[in-house]
Structure formats: structure tokens, C-alpha cells
PDB file as gemmi writes it, atoms N, CA and C in Angstrom:
CRYST1    1.000    1.000    1.000  90.00  90.00  90.00 P 1                      
ATOM      1  N   MET A   1       0.906  -1.188   0.017  1.00  0.00           N  
ATOM      2  CA  MET A   1       0.102  -0.181   0.140  1.00  0.00           C  
ATOM      3  C   MET A   1       0.595   1.153   0.065  1.00  0.00           C  
ATOM      4  N   SER A   2       0.287   2.343  -0.815  1.00  0.00           N  
ATOM      5  CA  SER A   2       1.382   3.503  -0.756  1.00  0.00           C  
ATOM      6  C   SER A   2       1.384   4.360   0.358  1.00  0.00           C  
ATOM      7  N   LYS A   3       2.079   5.113   0.575  1.00  0.00           N  
ATOM      8  CA  LYS A   3       2.172   5.819   1.837  1.00  0.00           C  
ATOM      9  C   LYS A   3       0.886   6.804   1.811  1.00  0.00           C  
ATOM     10  N   ARG A   4       0.558   7.304   0.607  1.00  0.00           N  
ATOM     11  CA  ARG A   4      -0.829   8.061   0.632  1.00  0.00           C  
ATOM     12  C   ARG A   4      -1.826   7.503   1.105  1.00  0.00           C  
ATOM     13  N   LEU A   5      -2.042   6.304   0.452  1.00  0.00           N  
ATOM     14  CA  LEU A   5      -3.082   5.441   0.997  1.00  0.00           C  
ATOM     15  C   LEU A   5      -3.284   5.093   2.330  1.00  0.00           C  
ATOM     16  N   ALA A   6      -2.004   4.686   2.833  1.00  0.00           N  
ATOM     17  CA  ALA A   6      -2.032   4.416   4.377  1.00  0.00           C  
ATOM     18  C   ALA A   6      -2.289   5.638   5.170  1.00  0.00           C  
ATOM     19  N   GLU A   7      -1.960   6.685   4.896  1.00  0.00           N  
ATOM     20  CA  GLU A   7      -1.894   8.011   5.598  1.00  0.00           C  
ATOM     21  C   GLU A   7      -3.646   8.128   5.326  1.00  0.00           C  
ATOM     22  N   PHE A   8      -4.516   7.966   4.328  1.00  0.00           N  
ATOM     23  CA  PHE A   8      -5.599   8.358   4.080  1.00  0.00           C  
ATOM     24  C   PHE A   8      -6.268   7.223   4.997  1.00  0.00           C  
ATOM     25  N   ARG A   9      -6.235   5.969   4.912  1.00  0.00           N  
ATOM     26  CA  ARG A   9      -6.931   5.194   5.933  1.00  0.00           C  
ATOM     27  C   ARG A   9      -6.691   5.511   7.542  1.00  0.00           C  
ATOM     28  N   ALA A  10      -5.402   5.758   7.746  1.00  0.00           N  
ATOM     29  CA  ALA A  10      -4.986   5.983   9.328  1.00  0.00           C  
ATOM     30  C   ALA A  10      -5.678   7.291   9.703  1.00  0.00           C  
ATOM     31  N   TYR A  11      -5.785   8.166   8.925  1.00  0.00           N  
ATOM     32  CA  TYR A  11      -6.650   9.578   9.221  1.00  0.00           C  
ATOM     33  C   TYR A  11      -7.956   9.036   9.472  1.00  0.00           C  
ATOM     34  N   ARG A  12      -8.547   8.535   8.340  1.00  0.00           N  
ATOM     35  CA  ARG A  12     -10.045   8.279   8.522  1.00  0.00           C  
ATOM     36  C   ARG A  12     -10.417   7.429   9.766  1.00  0.00           C  
ATOM     37  N   GLU A  13      -9.588   6.289   9.882  1.00  0.00           N  
ATOM     38  CA  GLU A  13     -10.029   5.383  11.290  1.00  0.00           C  
ATOM     39  C   GLU A  13      -9.765   6.432  12.474  1.00  0.00           C  
ATOM     40  N   ARG A  14      -8.771   6.939  12.413  1.00  0.00           N  
ATOM     41  CA  ARG A  14      -8.515   7.905  13.810  1.00  0.00           C  
ATOM     42  C   ARG A  14      -9.417   9.003  14.060  1.00  0.00           C  
ATOM     43  N   MET A  15      -9.899   9.821  13.073  1.00  0.00           N  
ATOM     44  CA  MET A  15     -10.889  10.767  13.216  1.00  0.00           C  
ATOM     45  C   MET A  15     -12.190  10.106  13.403  1.00  0.00           C  
ATOM     46  N   ASN A  16     -12.517   8.902  12.527  1.00  0.00           N  
ATOM     47  CA  ASN A  16     -13.987   8.381  13.185  1.00  0.00           C  
ATOM     48  C   ASN A  16     -14.114   7.934  14.753  1.00  0.00           C  
ATOM     49  N   GLU A  17     -12.737   7.463  15.037  1.00  0.00           N  
ATOM     50  CA  GLU A  17     -12.895   6.805  16.372  1.00  0.00           C  
ATOM     51  C   GLU A  17     -13.043   8.348  17.435  1.00  0.00           C  
ATOM     52  N   ARG A  18     -12.360   9.328  16.992  1.00  0.00           N  
ATOM     53  CA  ARG A  18     -12.368  10.399  17.866  1.00  0.00           C  
ATOM     54  C   ARG A  18     -13.722  11.082  17.840  1.00  0.00           C  
ATOM     55  N   ILE A  19     -14.416  10.952  16.766  1.00  0.00           N  
ATOM     56  CA  ILE A  19     -15.661  11.532  16.505  1.00  0.00           C  
ATOM     57  C   ILE A  19     -16.746  10.647  17.339  1.00  0.00           C  
ATOM     58  N   LEU A  20     -16.698   9.392  17.309  1.00  0.00           N  
ATOM     59  CA  LEU A  20     -17.466   8.632  18.249  1.00  0.00           C  
ATOM     60  C   LEU A  20     -17.294   8.526  19.551  1.00  0.00           C  
ATOM     61  N   GLU A  21     -16.266   8.631  20.057  1.00  0.00           N  
ATOM     62  CA  GLU A  21     -15.834   8.787  21.439  1.00  0.00           C  
ATOM     63  C   GLU A  21     -16.924   9.573  22.050  1.00  0.00           C  
ATOM     64  N   ASN A  22     -16.989  10.943  21.689  1.00  0.00           N  
ATOM     65  CA  ASN A  22     -18.110  11.768  22.499  1.00  0.00           C  
ATOM     66  C   ASN A  22     -19.077  12.203  21.317  1.00  0.00           C  
ATOM     67  N   ALA A  23     -19.569  11.139  20.579  1.00  0.00           N  
ATOM     68  CA  ALA A  23     -20.667  11.313  19.612  1.00  0.00           C  
ATOM     69  C   ALA A  23     -21.979  11.406  20.340  1.00  0.00           C  
ATOM     70  N   THR A  24     -23.038  12.217  19.897  1.00  0.00           N  
ATOM     71  CA  THR A  24     -24.297  12.073  20.031  1.00  0.00           C  
ATOM     72  C   THR A  24     -24.908  10.947  19.638  1.00  0.00           C  
ATOM     73  N   LEU A  25     -26.080  10.505  19.984  1.00  0.00           N  
ATOM     74  CA  LEU A  25     -26.644   9.398  19.618  1.00  0.00           C  
ATOM     75  C   LEU A  25     -26.917   9.485  18.352  1.00  0.00           C  
ATOM     76  N   THR A  26     -27.501  10.779  17.509  1.00  0.00           N  
ATOM     77  CA  THR A  26     -27.530  11.080  16.249  1.00  0.00           C  
ATOM     78  C   THR A  26     -26.580  10.568  15.573  1.00  0.00           C  
ATOM     79  N   THR A  27     -25.451  11.219  15.935  1.00  0.00           N  
ATOM     80  CA  THR A  27     -24.224  10.844  15.092  1.00  0.00           C  
ATOM     81  C   THR A  27     -23.851   9.503  15.115  1.00  0.00           C  
ATOM     82  N   LYS A  28     -24.142   8.738  16.295  1.00  0.00           N  
ATOM     83  CA  LYS A  28     -23.639   7.375  16.373  1.00  0.00           C  
ATOM     84  C   LYS A  28     -24.635   6.525  15.363  1.00  0.00           C  
ATOM     85  N   ARG A  29     -25.845   6.908  15.364  1.00  0.00           N  
ATOM     86  CA  ARG A  29     -26.874   6.180  14.547  1.00  0.00           C  
ATOM     87  C   ARG A  29     -26.566   6.481  13.032  1.00  0.00           C  
ATOM     88  N   PHE A  30     -26.147   7.834  12.703  1.00  0.00           N  
ATOM     89  CA  PHE A  30     -25.831   8.037  11.194  1.00  0.00           C  
ATOM     90  C   PHE A  30     -24.619   7.039  10.937  1.00  0.00           C  
ATOM     91  N   PHE A  31     -23.584   7.277  11.639  1.00  0.00           N  
ATOM     92  CA  PHE A  31     -22.377   6.497  11.380  1.00  0.00           C  
ATOM     93  C   PHE A  31     -22.768   4.780  11.036  1.00  0.00           C  
ATOM     94  N   ASN A  32     -23.612   4.239  11.929  1.00  0.00           N  
ATOM     95  CA  ASN A  32     -24.152   2.924  11.901  1.00  0.00           C  
ATOM     96  C   ASN A  32     -25.008   2.745  10.644  1.00  0.00           C  
ATOM     97  N   LEU A  33     -25.849   3.524  10.541  1.00  0.00           N  
ATOM     98  CA  LEU A  33     -26.550   3.682   9.312  1.00  0.00           C  
ATOM     99  C   LEU A  33     -25.899   3.478   7.835  1.00  0.00           C  
ATOM    100  N   ASP A  34     -24.736   4.407   7.825  1.00  0.00           N  
ATOM    101  CA  ASP A  34     -23.851   4.338   6.783  1.00  0.00           C  
ATOM    102  C   ASP A  34     -23.185   3.105   6.666  1.00  0.00           C  
ATOM    103  N   THR A  35     -22.675   2.527   7.709  1.00  0.00           N  
ATOM    104  CA  THR A  35     -22.052   1.055   7.866  1.00  0.00           C  
ATOM    105  C   THR A  35     -22.855  -0.169   7.241  1.00  0.00           C  
ATOM    106  N   ARG A  36     -23.847   0.111   7.932  1.00  0.00           N  
ATOM    107  CA  ARG A  36     -25.013  -0.880   7.332  1.00  0.00           C  
ATOM    108  C   ARG A  36     -25.525  -0.943   6.003  1.00  0.00           C  
ATOM    109  N   CYS A  37     -25.650   0.480   5.590  1.00  0.00           N  
ATOM    110  CA  CYS A  37     -26.094   0.481   4.195  1.00  0.00           C  
ATOM    111  C   CYS A  37     -25.558  -0.266   3.300  1.00  0.00           C  
ATOM    112  N   TYR A  38     -24.161  -0.210   3.278  1.00  0.00           N  
ATOM    113  CA  TYR A  38     -23.392  -0.903   2.232  1.00  0.00           C  
ATOM    114  C   TYR A  38     -23.237  -2.486   2.350  1.00  0.00           C  
ATOM    115  N   GLU A  39     -23.826  -3.200   3.453  1.00  0.00           N  
ATOM    116  CA  GLU A  39     -23.746  -4.609   3.546  1.00  0.00           C  
ATOM    117  C   GLU A  39     -24.612  -5.146   2.563  1.00  0.00           C  
ATOM    118  N   ASP A  40     -24.278  -6.517   2.167  1.00  0.00           N  
ATOM    119  CA  ASP A  40     -25.181  -7.261   1.429  1.00  0.00           C  
ATOM    120  C   ASP A  40     -26.594  -7.116   1.852  1.00  0.00           C  
ATOM    121  N   GLY A  41     -27.521  -6.944   0.712  1.00  0.00           N  
ATOM    122  CA  GLY A  41     -28.875  -6.835   0.926  1.00  0.00           C  
ATOM    123  C   GLY A  41     -29.514  -7.267  -0.219  1.00  0.00           C  
ATOM    124  N   ALA A  42     -30.691  -6.800  -0.782  1.00  0.00           N  
ATOM    125  CA  ALA A  42     -31.069  -7.211  -2.166  1.00  0.00           C  
ATOM    126  C   ALA A  42     -30.000  -6.811  -3.210  1.00  0.00           C  
ATOM    127  N   LEU A  43     -29.172  -5.930  -2.943  1.00  0.00           N  
ATOM    128  CA  LEU A  43     -28.037  -5.525  -3.658  1.00  0.00           C  
ATOM    129  C   LEU A  43     -26.848  -5.972  -3.110  1.00  0.00           C  
ATOM    130  N   ASP A  44     -25.966  -6.377  -3.636  1.00  0.00           N  
ATOM    131  CA  ASP A  44     -24.665  -6.920  -2.857  1.00  0.00           C  
ATOM    132  C   ASP A  44     -23.810  -5.910  -2.623  1.00  0.00           C  
ATOM    133  N   ALA A  45     -22.813  -6.005  -1.692  1.00  0.00           N  
ATOM    134  CA  ALA A  45     -22.072  -4.696  -1.287  1.00  0.00           C  
ATOM    135  C   ALA A  45     -21.437  -4.315  -2.204  1.00  0.00           C  
ATOM    136  N   ARG A  46     -20.909  -4.997  -3.331  1.00  0.00           N  
ATOM    137  CA  ARG A  46     -20.068  -4.858  -4.384  1.00  0.00           C  
ATOM    138  C   ARG A  46     -20.528  -3.668  -5.275  1.00  0.00           C  
ATOM    139  N   THR A  47     -21.912  -3.952  -5.469  1.00  0.00           N  
ATOM    140  CA  THR A  47     -22.869  -3.100  -6.063  1.00  0.00           C  
ATOM    141  C   THR A  47     -23.131  -1.787  -5.726  1.00  0.00           C  
ATOM    142  N   LYS A  48     -23.193  -1.844  -4.374  1.00  0.00           N  
ATOM    143  CA  LYS A  48     -23.675  -0.567  -3.495  1.00  0.00           C  
ATOM    144  C   LYS A  48     -22.408   0.255  -3.508  1.00  0.00           C  
ATOM    145  N   GLU A  49     -21.193  -0.234  -3.415  1.00  0.00           N  
ATOM    146  CA  GLU A  49     -19.983   0.449  -3.424  1.00  0.00           C  
ATOM    147  C   GLU A  49     -19.715   1.065  -4.681  1.00  0.00           C  
ATOM    148  N   MET A  50     -20.182   0.450  -5.807  1.00  0.00           N  
ATOM    149  CA  MET A  50     -20.107   0.997  -7.153  1.00  0.00           C  
ATOM    150  C   MET A  50     -21.080   2.240  -7.319  1.00  0.00           C  
ATOM    151  N   LEU A  51     -22.228   2.182  -6.652  1.00  0.00           N  
ATOM    152  CA  LEU A  51     -23.319   3.132  -6.682  1.00  0.00           C  
ATOM    153  C   LEU A  51     -22.783   4.288  -5.834  1.00  0.00           C  
ATOM    154  N   GLY A  52     -22.130   3.847  -4.672  1.00  0.00           N  
ATOM    155  CA  GLY A  52     -21.553   4.893  -3.734  1.00  0.00           C  
ATOM    156  C   GLY A  52     -20.548   5.832  -4.534  1.00  0.00           C  
ATOM    157  N   LEU A  53     -19.473   5.176  -5.227  1.00  0.00           N  
ATOM    158  CA  LEU A  53     -18.517   5.883  -6.054  1.00  0.00           C  
ATOM    159  C   LEU A  53     -19.214   6.750  -7.015  1.00  0.00           C  
ATOM    160  N   SER A  54     -20.004   6.487  -7.776  1.00  0.00           N  
ATOM    161  CA  SER A  54     -20.784   7.480  -8.705  1.00  0.00           C  
ATOM    162  C   SER A  54     -21.347   8.493  -7.895  1.00  0.00           C  
ATOM    163  N   ALA A  55     -22.200   8.141  -6.968  1.00  0.00           N  
ATOM    164  CA  ALA A  55     -22.915   9.172  -6.069  1.00  0.00           C  
ATOM    165  C   ALA A  55     -21.983  10.349  -5.824  1.00  0.00           C  
ATOM    166  N   SER A  56     -20.691   9.783  -5.142  1.00  0.00           N  
ATOM    167  CA  SER A  56     -19.794  10.648  -4.409  1.00  0.00           C  
ATOM    168  C   SER A  56     -19.030  11.490  -5.548  1.00  0.00           C  
ATOM    169  N   MET A  57     -18.863  11.001  -6.745  1.00  0.00           N  
ATOM    170  CA  MET A  57     -18.494  11.900  -7.832  1.00  0.00           C  
ATOM    171  C   MET A  57     -19.188  13.055  -8.094  1.00  0.00           C  
ATOM    172  N   VAL A  58     -20.489  12.574  -8.310  1.00  0.00           N  
ATOM    173  CA  VAL A  58     -21.570  13.615  -8.578  1.00  0.00           C  
ATOM    174  C   VAL A  58     -21.774  14.831  -7.519  1.00  0.00           C  
ATOM    175  N   LEU A  59     -21.477  14.202  -6.347  1.00  0.00           N  
ATOM    176  CA  LEU A  59     -21.573  15.105  -5.173  1.00  0.00           C  
ATOM    177  C   LEU A  59     -20.221  16.053  -4.925  1.00  0.00           C  
ATOM    178  N   ARG A  60     -19.161  15.419  -5.539  1.00  0.00           N  
ATOM    179  CA  ARG A  60     -17.883  16.000  -5.554  1.00  0.00           C  
ATOM    180  C   ARG A  60     -17.375  16.009  -4.166  1.00  0.00           C  
ATOM    181  N   CYS A  61     -17.185  14.813  -3.701  1.00  0.00           N  
ATOM    182  CA  CYS A  61     -16.536  14.745  -2.262  1.00  0.00           C  
ATOM    183  C   CYS A  61     -15.314  13.806  -2.417  1.00  0.00           C  
ATOM    184  N   ASP A  62     -14.216  14.462  -2.605  1.00  0.00           N  
ATOM    185  CA  ASP A  62     -12.925  13.735  -2.788  1.00  0.00           C  
ATOM    186  C   ASP A  62     -12.604  12.395  -1.612  1.00  0.00           C  
ATOM    187  N   ASP A  63     -12.890  12.835  -0.593  1.00  0.00           N  
ATOM    188  CA  ASP A  63     -12.804  11.901   0.300  1.00  0.00           C  
ATOM    189  C   ASP A  63     -13.585  10.564   0.153  1.00  0.00           C  
ATOM    190  N   CYS A  64     -14.826  10.702   0.025  1.00  0.00           N  
ATOM    191  CA  CYS A  64     -16.095   9.829  -0.351  1.00  0.00           C  
ATOM    192  C   CYS A  64     -15.426   9.037  -1.652  1.00  0.00           C  
ATOM    193  N   ILE A  65     -15.059   9.824  -2.484  1.00  0.00           N  
ATOM    194  CA  ILE A  65     -14.743   9.247  -3.760  1.00  0.00           C  
ATOM    195  C   ILE A  65     -13.317   8.241  -3.678  1.00  0.00           C  
ATOM    196  N   SER A  66     -12.525   8.523  -2.705  1.00  0.00           N  
ATOM    197  CA  SER A  66     -11.197   7.826  -2.378  1.00  0.00           C  
ATOM    198  C   SER A  66     -11.855   6.662  -1.640  1.00  0.00           C  
ATOM    199  N   TYR A  67     -12.493   6.523  -0.898  1.00  0.00           N  
ATOM    200  CA  TYR A  67     -12.986   5.375  -0.012  1.00  0.00           C  
ATOM    201  C   TYR A  67     -13.685   4.584  -0.608  1.00  0.00           C  
ATOM    202  N   HIS A  68     -14.977   5.037  -1.409  1.00  0.00           N  
ATOM    203  CA  HIS A  68     -15.543   4.326  -2.248  1.00  0.00           C  
ATOM    204  C   HIS A  68     -14.729   3.526  -3.356  1.00  0.00           C  
ATOM    205  N   LEU A  69     -13.672   4.210  -4.043  1.00  0.00           N  
ATOM    206  CA  LEU A  69     -12.963   3.550  -4.847  1.00  0.00           C  
ATOM    207  C   LEU A  69     -12.214   2.698  -4.310  1.00  0.00           C  
ATOM    208  N   ILE A  70     -11.497   2.748  -3.159  1.00  0.00           N  
ATOM    209  CA  ILE A  70     -10.611   1.803  -2.539  1.00  0.00           C  
ATOM    210  C   ILE A  70     -11.544   0.417  -2.156  1.00  0.00           C  
ATOM    211  N   ARG A  71     -12.751   0.831  -1.674  1.00  0.00           N  
ATOM    212  CA  ARG A  71     -13.725  -0.435  -1.400  1.00  0.00           C  
ATOM    213  C   ARG A  71     -14.009  -1.084  -2.636  1.00  0.00           C  
ATOM    214  N   CYS A  72     -14.215  -0.485  -3.713  1.00  0.00           N  
ATOM    215  CA  CYS A  72     -14.565  -1.140  -5.012  1.00  0.00           C  
ATOM    216  C   CYS A  72     -13.494  -2.074  -5.460  1.00  0.00           C  
ATOM    217  N   MET A  73     -12.229  -1.708  -5.488  1.00  0.00           N  
ATOM    218  CA  MET A  73     -11.045  -2.149  -5.722  1.00  0.00           C  
ATOM    219  C   MET A  73     -10.859  -3.499  -4.975  1.00  0.00           C  
ATOM    220  N   GLU A  74     -11.058  -3.446  -3.523  1.00  0.00           N  
ATOM    221  CA  GLU A  74     -11.020  -4.423  -2.678  1.00  0.00           C  
ATOM    222  C   GLU A  74     -12.291  -5.562  -2.871  1.00  0.00           C  
ATOM    223  N   LEU A  75     -13.210  -5.096  -3.277  1.00  0.00           N  
ATOM    224  CA  LEU A  75     -14.497  -5.909  -3.715  1.00  0.00           C  
ATOM    225  C   LEU A  75     -14.340  -6.554  -5.058  1.00  0.00           C  
ATOM    226  N   GLY A  76     -13.421  -6.389  -5.713  1.00  0.00           N  
ATOM    227  CA  GLY A  76     -12.922  -6.839  -7.029  1.00  0.00           C  
ATOM    228  C   GLY A  76     -13.637  -6.244  -8.249  1.00  0.00           C  
ATOM    229  N   VAL A  77     -14.079  -4.822  -8.116  1.00  0.00           N  
ATOM    230  CA  VAL A  77     -14.339  -4.150  -9.121  1.00  0.00           C  
ATOM    231  C   VAL A  77     -13.412  -3.975 -10.188  1.00  0.00           C  
ATOM    232  N   SER A  78     -13.496  -4.318 -11.476  1.00  0.00           N  
ATOM    233  CA  SER A  78     -12.288  -4.132 -12.269  1.00  0.00           C  
ATOM    234  C   SER A  78     -12.215  -2.657 -12.742  1.00  0.00           C  
ATOM    235  N   SER A  79     -10.895  -2.616 -13.143  1.00  0.00           N  
ATOM    236  CA  SER A  79     -10.769  -1.018 -13.708  1.00  0.00           C  
ATOM    237  C   SER A  79     -11.756  -0.739 -15.001  1.00  0.00           C  
ATOM    238  N   GLU A  80     -12.049  -1.565 -15.714  1.00  0.00           N  
ATOM    239  CA  GLU A  80     -13.010  -1.340 -16.843  1.00  0.00           C  
ATOM    240  C   GLU A  80     -14.240  -1.032 -16.312  1.00  0.00           C  
ATOM    241  N   GLU A  81     -14.626  -1.546 -15.108  1.00  0.00           N  
ATOM    242  CA  GLU A  81     -15.985  -1.221 -14.510  1.00  0.00           C  
ATOM    243  C   GLU A  81     -15.974   0.162 -13.943  1.00  0.00           C  
ATOM    244  N   ILE A  82     -14.872   0.307 -13.256  1.00  0.00           N  
ATOM    245  CA  ILE A  82     -14.802   1.663 -12.761  1.00  0.00           C  
ATOM    246  C   ILE A  82     -14.761   2.770 -13.660  1.00  0.00           C  
ATOM    247  N   LEU A  83     -14.013   2.309 -14.776  1.00  0.00           N  
ATOM    248  CA  LEU A  83     -14.121   3.657 -15.802  1.00  0.00           C  
ATOM    249  C   LEU A  83     -15.613   3.847 -16.422  1.00  0.00           C  
ATOM    250  N   GLU A  84     -16.242   2.765 -16.241  1.00  0.00           N  
ATOM    251  CA  GLU A  84     -17.687   3.067 -16.845  1.00  0.00           C  
ATOM    252  C   GLU A  84     -18.391   3.836 -15.669  1.00  0.00           C  
ATOM    253  N   ILE A  85     -18.016   3.326 -14.276  1.00  0.00           N  
ATOM    254  CA  ILE A  85     -18.729   4.135 -13.212  1.00  0.00           C  
ATOM    255  C   ILE A  85     -18.350   5.799 -13.534  1.00  0.00           C  
ATOM    256  N   PHE A  86     -17.129   5.848 -13.766  1.00  0.00           N  
ATOM    257  CA  PHE A  86     -16.858   7.621 -13.948  1.00  0.00           C  
ATOM    258  C   PHE A  86     -17.750   7.965 -15.085  1.00  0.00           C  
ATOM    259  N   ASP A  87     -17.853   7.131 -16.323  1.00  0.00           N  
ATOM    260  CA  ASP A  87     -18.493   7.860 -17.315  1.00  0.00           C  
ATOM    261  C   ASP A  87     -19.913   8.291 -16.660  1.00  0.00           C  
ATOM    262  N   VAL A  88     -20.663   7.223 -15.847  1.00  0.00           N  
ATOM    263  CA  VAL A  88     -22.039   7.639 -15.585  1.00  0.00           C  
ATOM    264  C   VAL A  88     -21.863   8.865 -14.593  1.00  0.00           C  
ATOM    265  N   ALA A  89     -20.989   8.902 -13.757  1.00  0.00           N  
ATOM    266  CA  ALA A  89     -20.957  10.263 -12.924  1.00  0.00           C  
ATOM    267  C   ALA A  89     -20.542  11.372 -13.957  1.00  0.00           C  
ATOM    268  N   LEU A  90     -19.843  11.334 -14.876  1.00  0.00           N  
ATOM    269  CA  LEU A  90     -19.519  12.534 -15.427  1.00  0.00           C  
ATOM    270  C   LEU A  90     -20.743  12.932 -16.186  1.00  0.00           C  
ATOM    271  N   VAL A  91     -21.593  11.882 -16.848  1.00  0.00           N  
ATOM    272  CA  VAL A  91     -22.870  12.218 -17.633  1.00  0.00           C  
ATOM    273  C   VAL A  91     -23.856  12.752 -16.686  1.00  0.00           C  
ATOM    274  N   VAL A  92     -24.040  12.312 -15.440  1.00  0.00           N  
ATOM    275  CA  VAL A  92     -25.056  12.785 -14.419  1.00  0.00           C  
ATOM    276  C   VAL A  92     -24.679  14.170 -13.997  1.00  0.00           C  
ATOM    277  N   GLY A  93     -23.268  14.308 -13.453  1.00  0.00           N  
ATOM    278  CA  GLY A  93     -22.839  15.387 -12.871  1.00  0.00           C  
ATOM    279  C   GLY A  93     -22.209  16.642 -13.849  1.00  0.00           C  
ATOM    280  N   GLY A  94     -22.076  16.192 -14.950  1.00  0.00           N  
ATOM    281  CA  GLY A  94     -21.524  17.234 -15.982  1.00  0.00           C  
ATOM    282  C   GLY A  94     -20.063  17.695 -15.610  1.00  0.00           C  
ATOM    283  N   SER A  95     -19.699  18.674 -16.367  1.00  0.00           N  
ATOM    284  CA  SER A  95     -18.373  19.121 -16.342  1.00  0.00           C  
ATOM    285  C   SER A  95     -17.603  19.406 -15.243  1.00  0.00           C  
ATOM    286  N   ILE A  96     -18.591  19.876 -14.117  1.00  0.00           N  
ATOM    287  CA  ILE A  96     -17.987  20.019 -12.727  1.00  0.00           C  
ATOM    288  C   ILE A  96     -17.288  18.962 -12.203  1.00  0.00           C  
ATOM    289  N   VAL A  97     -17.652  17.639 -12.551  1.00  0.00           N  
ATOM    290  CA  VAL A  97     -17.212  16.510 -12.173  1.00  0.00           C  
ATOM    291  C   VAL A  97     -15.477  16.150 -12.541  1.00  0.00           C  
ATOM    292  N   ILE A  98     -15.061  17.013 -13.841  1.00  0.00           N  
ATOM    293  CA  ILE A  98     -13.967  16.870 -14.147  1.00  0.00           C  
ATOM    294  C   ILE A  98     -12.637  16.885 -13.281  1.00  0.00           C  
ATOM    295  N   PRO A  99     -12.749  17.749 -12.330  1.00  0.00           N  
ATOM    296  CA  PRO A  99     -11.537  17.907 -11.532  1.00  0.00           C  
ATOM    297  C   PRO A  99     -11.604  16.591 -10.491  1.00  0.00           C  
ATOM    298  N   HIS A 100     -12.672  16.209 -10.214  1.00  0.00           N  
ATOM    299  CA  HIS A 100     -12.612  14.889  -9.290  1.00  0.00           C  
ATOM    300  C   HIS A 100     -12.367  13.624  -9.856  1.00  0.00           C  
ATOM    301  N   LEU A 101     -12.765  13.714 -11.434  1.00  0.00           N  
ATOM    302  CA  LEU A 101     -12.651  12.382 -12.250  1.00  0.00           C  
ATOM    303  C   LEU A 101     -10.801  12.701 -12.434  1.00  0.00           C  
ATOM    304  N   ARG A 102     -10.132  13.583 -12.382  1.00  0.00           N  
ATOM    305  CA  ARG A 102      -8.688  13.657 -12.387  1.00  0.00           C  
ATOM    306  C   ARG A 102      -8.424  12.868 -11.390  1.00  0.00           C  
ATOM    307  N   ARG A 103      -8.531  13.515 -10.093  1.00  0.00           N  
ATOM    308  CA  ARG A 103      -8.004  12.773  -8.807  1.00  0.00           C  
ATOM    309  C   ARG A 103      -8.384  11.376  -8.780  1.00  0.00           C  
ATOM    310  N   ALA A 104      -9.679  10.918  -9.298  1.00  0.00           N  
ATOM    311  CA  ALA A 104     -10.025   9.404  -9.216  1.00  0.00           C  
ATOM    312  C   ALA A 104      -9.188   8.772  -9.856  1.00  0.00           C  
ATOM    313  N   HIS A 105      -8.906   9.141 -11.390  1.00  0.00           N  
ATOM    314  CA  HIS A 105      -7.983   8.180 -12.345  1.00  0.00           C  
ATOM    315  C   HIS A 105      -6.724   8.232 -11.566  1.00  0.00           C  
ATOM    316  N   GLU A 106      -6.170   9.358 -11.021  1.00  0.00           N  
ATOM    317  CA  GLU A 106      -4.929   9.341 -10.310  1.00  0.00           C  
ATOM    318  C   GLU A 106      -4.757   8.007  -9.369  1.00  0.00           C  
ATOM    319  N   LEU A 107      -5.706   7.994  -8.418  1.00  0.00           N  
ATOM    320  CA  LEU A 107      -6.053   6.955  -7.305  1.00  0.00           C  
ATOM    321  C   LEU A 107      -6.179   5.446  -7.884  1.00  0.00           C  
ATOM    322  N   LEU A 108      -6.898   5.552  -8.998  1.00  0.00           N  
ATOM    323  CA  LEU A 108      -7.275   4.173  -9.704  1.00  0.00           C  
ATOM    324  C   LEU A 108      -5.763   3.708 -10.084  1.00  0.00           C  
ATOM    325  N   GLU A 109      -5.098   4.504 -10.704  1.00  0.00           N  
ATOM    326  CA  GLU A 109      -3.580   4.184 -11.122  1.00  0.00           C  
ATOM    327  C   GLU A 109      -3.064   3.717 -10.201  1.00  0.00           C  
ATOM    328  N   GLU A 110      -2.909   4.390  -8.853  1.00  0.00           N  
ATOM    329  CA  GLU A 110      -2.162   4.065  -7.725  1.00  0.00           C  
ATOM    330  C   GLU A 110      -2.684   2.695  -7.138  1.00  0.00           C  
ATOM    331  N   LEU A 111      -3.995   2.554  -7.221  1.00  0.00           N  
ATOM    332  CA  LEU A 111      -4.566   1.339  -6.356  1.00  0.00           C  
ATOM    333  C   LEU A 111      -4.149   0.248  -7.550  1.00  0.00           C  
ATOM    334  N   SER A 112      -4.223   0.306  -8.756  1.00  0.00           N  
ATOM    335  CA  SER A 112      -3.798  -0.700  -9.642  1.00  0.00           C  
ATOM    336  C   SER A 112      -2.375  -1.103  -9.573  1.00  0.00           C  
ATOM    337  N   ARG A 113      -1.337  -0.203  -9.410  1.00  0.00           N  
ATOM    338  CA  ARG A 113      -0.037  -0.586  -9.131  1.00  0.00           C  
ATOM    339  C   ARG A 113       0.194  -1.309  -8.079  1.00  0.00           C  
ATOM    340  N   SER A 114      -0.645  -0.944  -6.794  1.00  0.00           N  
ATOM    341  CA  SER A 114      -0.477  -1.768  -5.566  1.00  0.00           C  
ATOM    342  C   SER A 114      -1.640  -2.921  -5.334  1.00  0.00           C  
ATOM    343  N   ASP A 115      -1.900  -3.294  -6.517  1.00  0.00           N  
ATOM    344  CA  ASP A 115      -2.990  -4.476  -6.457  1.00  0.00           C  
ATOM    345  C   ASP A 115      -3.938  -4.129  -5.559  1.00  0.00           C  
ATOM    346  N   GLY A 116      -4.956  -3.250  -5.679  1.00  0.00           N  
ATOM    347  CA  GLY A 116      -6.024  -3.118  -4.867  1.00  0.00           C  
ATOM    348  C   GLY A 116      -5.698  -2.459  -3.920  1.00  0.00           C  
ATOM    349  N   GLY A 117      -4.658  -1.848  -3.251  1.00  0.00           N  
ATOM    350  CA  GLY A 117      -4.569  -1.132  -2.158  1.00  0.00           C  
ATOM    351  C   GLY A 117      -4.186  -2.093  -0.869  1.00  0.00           C  
ATOM    352  N   ASP A 118      -4.185  -3.424  -1.002  1.00  0.00           N  
ATOM    353  CA  ASP A 118      -3.972  -4.258   0.066  1.00  0.00           C  
ATOM    354  C   ASP A 118      -2.478  -4.310   0.532  1.00  0.00           C  
TER     355      ASP A 118                                                      
END                                                                             
């Protein structure tokens, strides 16, 4: 795993722990809902992560894009599938998505070099 990916994961985990230490019930419930939403159900976790990636790109959240892209790779989504997810996000979100598309491509290349970020 690259240094950048390791730092991203460590920061996310550390800050989530800090937030949840003193979180209100509402915050705890939201974090739980977010986790549970991506579990297997009528749609499998893999499909849900692909949906999360597309939505995150349209909403232009680089942290969310990184998280869902990493999870997609961990769940075996191919680079070809990810490129089509990028296409859907671009068509839905329009040209404002392009800067996020650049960073997502950069991360995809990094993940591909490190065999899925593991």
C-alpha cells in the first residue's frame, strides 16, 4: 500500500474513532446507518460500493470518492467497470465532475499498481 493510501486510511480511522468517542446518539446512529447501508442485501456490497462511488463523484466529495474507490477495488471491481462508473458520474454530474475525475483516475492508477491497495 502506498504511503498516501496508508495515511488516508489511518486518518479516516483515527478521526472516526475521535468523533465517535463523544458523539451524540444521532451521530452514532448515522455512522451505523452508513456502515449498514453498504452491507449485502437485495443488492450486494460490491454493487452498493459502485453506486456510492458514482454518487460521490456527482456530489464532488474527494474523501468519499477515495473511500468508495478503495472499497470497489477491494471487492473486485475491475478497472474497466470503474471507468464506466466514472462515465456515469460524468454524464450525470456534468463538467464540474472533471476535477474529481482527474483525482479519481490518479487514485485508480495508484491502486492498480499496488494490486487493490492491500
